[in-house]
C-alpha positions, 0 to 999 in steps of 0.5 A: 886199723885192721881194715886199713892193714888188710886193704894194704896187704891185698894190693898185689894182684894174683899175677904179680904175687905169682911173679914174686914167688917165682923170683923168690924160688929162683933166688933160693936156688941160686944163693940158698936161704941164708944168703937170700935177702929182702933187698935181693928180692926187691931188686929182682922183682922191681919192688920196694922192701916196704911193699914186701914187708907189708905183704909178708912180714919177713923173709921166712913167711915169704919163702914158705908161701912161695914154696906153697904156691909152687906146689902144682895143681889142686890141694890134696883134699881137692883130689878125689878119684874115688879111691885112695890109691887113685888119689895118691897116684894123682898127687904124684903125677902132678909133678914131672921128674924134672920138677921133682928133682928141682924141688928135692934139691930146694927142700934139702937146702931149706931143711938145712936152713930150718935148723938155724932159723926158728922163724923159717921152721915156724913159717913152714909149719904154718903154711905147709906142714899143717895145711898138708896134714889137714888135706891128707886127713880129709883124703883119708877120711873119705877112704874111711867112709868108703870102707877102704881103710880102718879109722883105727889104723895107727899108720894114719897118723904117720901118712905125711911122714911116710910121704915126705920120707919116701921123697926125701930118702931117695937122694940120701939112700940111692943117690938119685932124685925122686921120680914118678916111677919110684914114688908110685911104686913106693906108694903101692909097696909101702904106704897103701899096705901100711894103711891096709888099703887095697893094692892091685896084684897085677 
């Protein structure tokens, strides 16, 4: 039975999967998470609801995987420039300012929805938060091995909090969307010093 279920779940091609995720994000931006329905996704993508449920189980998992798929480029763990500062800057430069503004608005809406949806919160933890924490830990372990930061620095446990915080707080505090310039300066002024990593003074 397991082999049959796996075969059924793998019928969607990567190209088709990408189309579905793009449509889900479009609908999210149009109506928000609460008003998004599997019927609407099926209609927008010319799919059957049975296919959507068979592949993703439900709305929460579909949305979480769509957001994960939308993240640009390679994973954080795959970015390896030879320095921690270079890695953080490379990650930031993967999205231009327009993409950051769109993603910031999307994530604000989803953060609100998570308060009322345990399923969405669980899906985000499983498909985004935990994988990203593991990827950042890989990046930090490389920096420790290179001697850039100390392995016993307590700030290491809060790296994801710091990165998300800088991205999210930009709109609330400054009433402006996050930008590459802001995040790069934030990394140099806040994140790297907290980790004890070297930052150029020029």
